[in-house]
Every structure is written in structure tokens, then in C-alpha cells.
C-alpha positions as CSV (number, residue, x, y, z in Angstrom):
1,X,10.8,-17.7,13.8
2,X,10.0,-16.3,10.3
3,X,12.8,-16.0,7.8
4,X,13.0,-12.3,6.9
5,X,14.7,-10.5,4.0
6,X,18.0,-9.2,5.3
7,X,19.2,-5.6,4.8
8,X,22.3,-6.1,2.6
9,X,22.9,-2.3,2.5
10,X,22.4,0.1,5.4
11,X,19.8,2.0,3.4
12,X,17.7,-1.2,3.0
13,X,16.7,-1.0,6.7
14,X,14.4,2.0,6.1
15,X,12.6,0.3,3.2
16,X,12.2,-2.9,5.2
17,X,10.9,-1.0,8.2
18,X,8.2,0.7,6.2
19,X,7.1,-2.5,4.5
20,X,7.0,-4.5,7.7
21,X,5.3,-1.7,9.7
22,X,2.6,-1.2,7.1
23,X,2.0,-5.0,7.2
24,X,1.5,-4.8,11.0
25,X,4.5,-7.1,11.5
26,X,6.1,-6.1,14.9
27,X,8.3,-9.2,14.9
28,X,9.6,-8.3,11.4
29,X,10.4,-4.7,12.6
30,X,12.2,-6.0,15.6
31,X,14.3,-8.3,13.4
32,X,15.9,-5.2,11.9
33,X,17.6,-4.5,15.3
34,X,20.5,-6.2,17.1
35,X,19.6,-8.1,20.3
36,X,20.9,-5.3,22.5
37,X,19.8,-2.4,20.4
38,X,18.6,0.9,22.0
39,X,15.8,3.0,20.6
40,X,15.1,6.5,21.8
41,X,11.3,6.0,21.7
42,X,8.8,6.9,23.0
43,X,10.0,10.5,23.1
44,X,11.9,11.2,26.2
45,X,12.6,7.5,27.1
46,X,14.6,4.5,25.9
47,X,13.5,1.1,24.7
48,X,16.3,-1.4,25.2
49,X,16.7,-4.8,23.6
50,X,15.0,-6.5,20.6
51,X,12.3,-8.1,22.7
52,X,11.3,-4.7,24.2
53,X,11.4,-3.1,20.8
54,X,9.1,-5.8,19.4
55,X,6.7,-5.3,22.3
56,X,6.7,-1.5,21.7
57,X,6.0,-1.9,18.0
58,X,3.3,-4.4,18.7
59,X,1.5,-1.7,20.6
60,X,2.2,1.0,18.0
61,X,1.2,-1.1,15.1
62,X,-2.1,-2.2,16.8
63,X,-3.4,1.3,15.8
64,X,-2.5,0.5,12.1
65,X,-0.5,3.6,11.4
66,X,0.6,4.1,7.8
67,X,4.3,4.8,7.1
68,X,5.6,6.3,3.9
69,X,9.1,5.8,2.5
70,X,11.3,8.8,3.2
71,X,14.3,9.7,0.9
72,X,17.5,8.8,2.8
73,X,20.2,11.3,3.3
74,X,23.7,10.1,2.2
75,X,24.9,7.2,4.4
76,X,28.2,7.6,6.3
77,X,30.1,4.3,6.5
78,X,33.3,3.5,8.5
79,X,34.2,-0.1,8.3
80,X,31.4,-2.1,9.8
81,X,29.5,0.8,11.2
82,X,27.2,3.2,9.4
83,X,25.1,6.2,10.1
84,X,21.8,6.4,8.3
85,X,19.3,9.3,8.4
86,X,16.1,10.6,6.8
87,X,14.4,13.9,7.0
88,X,10.7,13.4,7.9
89,X,8.3,14.4,5.2
90,X,6.8,17.1,7.4
91,X,10.2,18.8,7.7
92,X,10.2,18.6,11.5
93,X,13.5,17.4,13.0
94,X,15.2,14.4,11.7
95,X,15.7,10.6,12.1
96,X,19.0,8.9,12.6
97,X,20.2,5.3,13.1
98,X,23.6,3.7,13.7
99,X,23.7,0.3,12.0
100,X,26.3,-2.4,12.2
101,X,27.4,-5.0,9.6
102,X,26.7,-8.5,10.8
103,X,29.0,-11.5,10.2
104,X,26.9,-12.6,7.2
105,X,27.3,-9.2,5.5
106,X,23.8,-7.9,6.4
107,X,23.1,-4.8,8.5
108,X,21.1,-4.3,11.7
109,X,20.2,-1.3,13.7
110,X,22.2,-0.8,16.9
111,X,21.0,2.7,17.9
112,X,17.8,4.3,16.7
113,X,16.7,7.9,17.2
114,X,13.4,7.9,15.2
115,X,12.4,11.4,16.2
116,X,14.2,14.4,17.4
117,X,13.7,18.1,16.8
118,X,16.1,21.0,16.8
119,X,16.6,22.7,20.1
120,X,14.4,25.7,20.7
121,X,16.1,29.0,21.4
């Protein structure tokens, strides 16, 4: 397995995600997640586990989408758990992730809600 740069701060994960996605590196994207992570994607479903997340990103990245860095909102940290979020550039909805500090001090995603929109009234 390739040795990847580790996220030493919760906010690093978003930057690393953009870099690896734009490089077409599904394995590198999956390395940002814990083994049993859960991702709420595609919309309306769940992708569970690092291997399933890797397979999903392999399909998504095959279309060579281009991601841009989004300015993170302030991170909320409690002990070894953090909540990170970014507002999408198009202003529609939000993105949020729960990340956990690993024994080596790095951070990995545990829960990922990459897209959600406010409820309609």
C-alpha cells in the first residue's frame, strides 16, 4: 500500500481529499477514512467501510471530476473527536464530517455527510 501524507489536524482532511480526488487517487481518498467509516453518499444511501468507499470513489473519479478547495467552517473539537464542515461554493446546503484522532495523532473520517440540503417547507 502507498504511504500517504497523514492529516495531523482535522482540517487537513479536506485539503488532502481535494488533492487526491483531483489526482484520480481513489485509494488515497479511502485512506482518509477509518476502516468502518460510514459515508452518506450517493444521496439517499450509505456507503459503509473503507473498501466500499474506495470502490465508490473509483467509480466517481473515473469521470475525472474537478474539486476545488472550500473554506472550512470553524472545527469543533472535544477530546479525540472533531466535527468539520464546509459550505459548498454554490451555497446549496452544507458538508459535514466527524473525524477521530488516531493513536499516532493523525485524524481520519468516521462519518461523512458530503451533501445535504436544508429541508423544504
